[in-house]
PLY file of the C-alpha trace (Angstrom):
ply
format ascii 1.0
element vertex 301
property float x
property float y
property float z
element edge 300
property int vertex1
property int vertex2
end_header
-0.33 60.53 40.85
-2.24 63.69 40.96
-3.34 64.02 44.59
-5.99 61.27 46.50
-9.31 63.04 46.55
-10.87 62.93 50.01
-13.75 60.68 50.58
-17.18 60.68 52.14
-19.16 57.75 53.85
-22.91 58.35 54.52
-25.06 55.86 56.54
-28.12 56.60 57.72
-29.38 54.50 60.59
-32.38 53.32 62.47
-32.27 50.14 64.96
-29.14 49.08 62.61
-27.60 46.88 65.25
-27.99 43.51 63.48
-25.79 44.10 60.60
-23.95 47.80 61.17
-20.83 45.83 63.03
-19.96 44.22 59.48
-20.55 48.03 57.38
-18.64 50.03 59.90
-15.66 47.19 59.94
-15.63 47.13 55.83
-14.54 50.85 56.23
-12.27 50.19 58.77
-10.64 47.59 56.34
-9.98 49.99 53.44
-6.32 51.21 52.96
-7.22 55.11 51.77
-6.16 57.00 54.52
-8.65 60.13 56.31
-12.33 58.33 55.20
-14.84 60.77 56.56
-18.22 57.55 57.53
-21.07 59.68 58.80
-23.82 58.30 60.65
-26.95 59.61 60.13
-28.98 58.08 62.58
-32.78 59.02 63.02
-33.38 58.32 66.94
-32.13 54.50 66.99
-33.04 52.63 70.56
-31.14 49.26 70.39
-27.55 49.04 70.41
-26.77 50.77 67.13
-25.35 54.03 68.57
-23.11 51.98 71.20
-22.09 50.14 68.04
-21.09 53.27 66.39
-19.43 54.80 69.53
-16.74 51.74 69.83
-15.95 51.81 66.23
-11.93 51.80 65.57
-12.79 53.35 62.26
-14.52 56.62 64.44
-17.30 57.65 62.63
-18.74 60.75 62.85
-22.84 60.79 64.39
-25.57 62.18 63.56
-27.68 61.83 66.26
-31.34 62.71 65.99
-34.48 62.09 63.94
-35.50 62.16 60.86
-38.30 61.08 58.17
-36.92 57.82 56.89
-33.71 56.72 55.03
-33.68 59.47 52.14
-34.26 62.42 54.98
-31.19 60.50 56.82
-29.37 60.27 53.37
-29.61 64.00 53.00
-28.62 65.48 56.60
-25.62 63.14 56.20
-24.93 64.25 52.48
-25.25 67.98 54.33
-22.70 67.45 56.61
-20.20 65.44 54.60
-17.04 67.13 53.85
-14.93 64.76 51.22
-14.42 65.89 47.74
-16.03 62.61 46.80
-19.18 60.85 48.17
-20.90 57.53 48.73
-23.63 56.29 50.52
-23.18 52.66 52.76
-26.38 51.28 53.91
-26.59 49.88 57.41
-26.73 46.30 56.48
-24.43 46.22 53.45
-20.78 46.37 53.06
-17.81 48.13 50.79
-16.25 45.34 48.93
-12.22 45.07 49.74
-10.29 47.74 47.88
-13.18 49.82 46.85
-12.18 52.97 47.71
-8.59 52.28 46.83
-10.16 52.15 43.31
-13.05 54.79 43.52
-9.79 57.76 44.91
-7.99 56.43 41.67
-10.66 57.04 39.24
-11.50 60.33 40.57
-7.67 61.16 40.99
-6.88 60.77 37.46
-9.74 62.63 35.83
-9.98 65.65 37.71
-13.12 66.40 35.59
-14.85 62.99 36.43
-18.13 63.18 38.23
-19.23 60.00 38.78
-18.39 56.67 38.53
-20.04 53.23 39.02
-18.65 49.84 40.42
-20.12 46.20 40.19
-21.79 44.60 43.02
-22.12 41.92 45.04
-25.37 40.19 46.22
-24.98 38.65 49.95
-27.95 36.78 51.74
-28.33 37.75 55.58
-25.53 35.18 56.63
-22.84 36.88 53.72
-22.93 34.24 51.28
-22.43 35.14 47.64
-25.99 34.87 45.82
-25.38 36.75 42.07
-23.23 39.17 40.67
-24.02 42.52 38.75
-20.92 43.38 36.60
-19.60 47.31 36.25
-21.87 48.62 33.03
-19.84 48.69 30.55
-22.10 51.14 28.14
-22.96 55.02 29.09
-25.80 54.60 31.45
-29.11 56.49 29.38
-32.77 56.62 30.72
-33.71 53.10 29.67
-30.83 51.28 32.05
-31.99 53.25 34.75
-35.58 52.64 34.45
-35.04 48.89 33.84
-32.16 48.31 35.15
-30.46 47.88 38.57
-29.42 51.43 39.88
-26.92 49.86 42.22
-26.90 53.73 43.94
-24.16 52.43 46.52
-22.15 51.16 44.08
-21.69 54.69 42.86
-19.67 57.53 43.66
-20.28 61.30 42.95
-18.19 64.20 43.03
-19.38 66.42 46.16
-19.49 69.73 43.87
-21.64 67.47 41.17
-24.15 67.10 43.93
-23.96 70.57 45.11
-25.21 71.85 41.61
-27.70 68.76 41.29
-29.51 68.43 44.56
-29.92 65.16 46.90
-33.19 62.69 47.53
-36.78 63.48 47.41
-37.89 61.42 50.65
-41.51 62.46 49.29
-40.73 59.27 47.10
-40.44 56.71 48.85
-38.34 53.83 47.33
-38.69 55.46 44.42
-36.08 58.23 45.78
-32.85 56.24 44.26
-34.28 56.47 40.29
-35.64 59.57 41.25
-32.38 60.84 42.19
-30.17 59.03 39.16
-32.77 60.17 36.55
-31.97 64.15 37.83
-28.21 63.55 37.95
-28.51 62.19 34.17
-30.20 64.60 32.75
-27.38 66.80 34.07
-25.15 64.41 31.81
-22.51 63.97 34.28
-18.94 62.79 33.21
-18.95 59.39 34.42
-16.80 56.43 34.48
-17.08 52.42 34.45
-15.04 50.99 37.36
-14.28 47.42 36.29
-14.77 45.59 39.71
-17.18 45.17 42.33
-17.48 48.26 45.36
-20.27 46.58 46.68
-21.65 44.23 48.61
-25.46 44.29 48.86
-27.66 42.17 51.43
-30.72 40.33 50.72
-32.57 39.72 54.07
-36.22 40.06 55.44
-35.91 43.54 57.12
-34.62 45.03 54.08
-36.34 48.19 52.84
-36.19 47.11 49.17
-34.61 43.61 49.16
-36.69 41.71 51.69
-38.40 40.35 48.20
-41.80 39.64 49.89
-45.24 40.20 48.27
-46.21 43.55 50.35
-42.44 45.22 49.71
-42.61 44.60 45.47
-46.11 45.82 45.81
-45.05 48.59 47.76
-42.49 49.13 45.24
-44.22 49.00 41.93
-46.98 51.22 43.16
-43.78 53.82 44.03
-42.46 53.44 40.54
-45.70 54.21 38.99
-46.23 57.37 40.67
-42.74 58.40 39.98
-43.09 57.31 36.36
-46.18 59.75 36.71
-44.18 62.41 37.90
-41.46 62.22 35.43
-43.59 62.07 32.98
-45.16 65.71 33.45
-41.68 67.14 33.19
-40.59 64.67 30.33
-40.16 64.80 26.29
-38.90 63.37 23.15
-37.20 59.68 23.82
-38.25 60.04 27.58
-41.64 59.48 27.41
-41.73 56.50 25.15
-39.35 54.63 27.43
-41.47 56.05 30.68
-44.45 55.00 29.45
-43.25 51.55 28.53
-41.56 51.07 32.21
-44.93 52.62 33.49
-46.85 49.89 31.78
-44.46 47.16 32.97
-44.68 47.77 36.46
-48.27 48.27 36.27
-48.64 45.15 34.86
-46.02 43.57 37.59
-48.48 44.94 40.36
-51.81 43.75 38.19
-50.84 40.48 38.62
-49.92 40.61 41.90
-53.44 41.43 43.32
-55.01 39.59 40.83
-52.85 36.61 42.82
-54.69 37.54 46.14
-58.07 37.72 44.66
-58.27 41.55 45.08
-60.52 42.11 42.35
-61.62 45.91 42.86
-57.80 46.80 43.60
-57.03 44.95 40.31
-59.94 47.23 38.57
-58.96 50.39 40.14
-55.30 50.25 38.98
-56.63 49.19 35.59
-58.57 52.47 35.77
-55.52 54.10 37.04
-53.53 52.76 34.28
-55.58 53.70 31.87
-56.18 57.58 32.94
-52.92 57.89 32.90
-52.23 56.52 29.30
-54.88 55.47 27.25
-53.40 53.08 25.51
-51.17 51.47 27.93
-51.34 48.24 27.23
-49.86 48.72 23.74
-46.62 49.28 25.37
-45.70 46.58 26.72
-43.81 44.58 24.52
-41.37 47.32 24.19
-41.04 47.70 28.36
-40.85 43.77 27.75
-38.16 43.78 25.51
-36.43 46.79 27.49
-36.52 45.24 30.85
-34.67 42.38 29.21
-31.91 43.70 27.34
-31.57 45.77 30.85
-32.55 43.60 33.65
-33.49 40.30 32.45
-29.76 38.75 32.49
-29.78 39.99 36.19
-33.34 38.68 37.11
-32.42 37.51 40.53
-31.01 41.12 41.62
0 1
1 2
2 3
3 4
4 5
5 6
6 7
7 8
8 9
9 10
10 11
11 12
12 13
13 14
14 15
15 16
16 17
17 18
18 19
19 20
20 21
21 22
22 23
23 24
24 25
25 26
26 27
27 28
28 29
29 30
30 31
31 32
32 33
33 34
34 35
35 36
36 37
37 38
38 39
39 40
40 41
41 42
42 43
43 44
44 45
45 46
46 47
47 48
48 49
49 50
50 51
51 52
52 53
53 54
54 55
55 56
56 57
57 58
58 59
59 60
60 61
61 62
62 63
63 64
64 65
65 66
66 67
67 68
68 69
69 70
70 71
71 72
72 73
73 74
74 75
75 76
76 77
77 78
78 79
79 80
80 81
81 82
82 83
83 84
84 85
85 86
86 87
87 88
88 89
89 90
90 91
91 92
92 93
93 94
94 95
95 96
96 97
97 98
98 99
99 100
100 101
101 102
102 103
103 104
104 105
105 106
106 107
107 108
108 109
109 110
110 111
111 112
112 113
113 114
114 115
115 116
116 117
117 118
118 119
119 120
120 121
121 122
122 123
123 124
124 125
125 126
126 127
127 128
128 129
129 130
130 131
131 132
132 133
133 134
134 135
135 136
136 137
137 138
138 139
139 140
140 141
141 142
142 143
143 144
144 145
145 146
146 147
147 148
148 149
149 150
150 151
151 152
152 153
153 154
154 155
155 156
156 157
157 158
158 159
159 160
160 161
161 162
162 163
163 164
164 165
165 166
166 167
167 168
168 169
169 170
170 171
171 172
172 173
173 174
174 175
175 176
176 177
177 178
178 179
179 180
180 181
181 182
182 183
183 184
184 185
185 186
186 187
187 188
188 189
189 190
190 191
191 192
192 193
193 194
194 195
195 196
196 197
197 198
198 199
199 200
200 201
201 202
202 203
203 204
204 205
205 206
206 207
207 208
208 209
209 210
210 211
211 212
212 213
213 214
214 215
215 216
216 217
217 218
218 219
219 220
220 221
221 222
222 223
223 224
224 225
225 226
226 227
227 228
228 229
229 230
230 231
231 232
232 233
233 234
234 235
235 236
236 237
237 238
238 239
239 240
240 241
241 242
242 243
243 244
244 245
245 246
246 247
247 248
248 249
249 250
250 251
251 252
252 253
253 254
254 255
255 256
256 257
257 258
258 259
259 260
260 261
261 262
262 263
263 264
264 265
265 266
266 267
267 268
268 269
269 270
270 271
271 272
272 273
273 274
274 275
275 276
276 277
277 278
278 279
279 280
280 281
281 282
282 283
283 284
284 285
285 286
286 287
287 288
288 289
289 290
290 291
291 292
292 293
293 294
294 295
295 296
296 297
297 298
298 299
299 300
């Protein structure tokens, strides 16, 4: 068996005391030796720092300030020394045995640059609500845009990230997809692990999984901004896929504005959609078809 690669985990935190202990325990429970766990704290004022310092897994604490979660991720990634890197959110957990699966995959195939596993959705109490199986298909632009990004159920060789770059904090909640889109353009050597690697927690304080209308609207708006940015650099089939995604995200946002009786906001958004793509509404059938293919069967996620 080839040598087991060293693994680093990065966790950005800001007043994350509520669930951080569970995240740290999930790392301590892994049987892979020598895991480097970097906590990039953005200036917590609750018990976060005390929890980190008391953790039996002895994580490395980067205590300071940042501009948000993706800036924190970048600080942690810059400090990581492992050959393989993953990101663990402070309110989530690694699945039991996850790092064994990851280490075995990278050790077995030295040319491998990224792996993706399945994930389990849990509620605020830690109860399972749904599952997303590991993808048994090559990643493509459509699966990335219309599917579930599962950034945390992915692990990367550090040498690959050094070539491709890290997160763009300016993209807000679209930074995950922007990051993965850029990585996809490099055509990485990838593999799927047929096991759950990660437990995502949906709760009221989650930045992306809270499920409330305001959070959803923020995500849709940031997806539209991301689509426009990627379109400025895209060509060929990527343009068609991006325009279809832009149209579908635009309709979601329009429906939300109408449900709130915000006619002025809805009209402004329609003008914005037309300005970027004059026949945008004609792309909805394709957008819906791609959503049904890549996301519809996991609509609860």
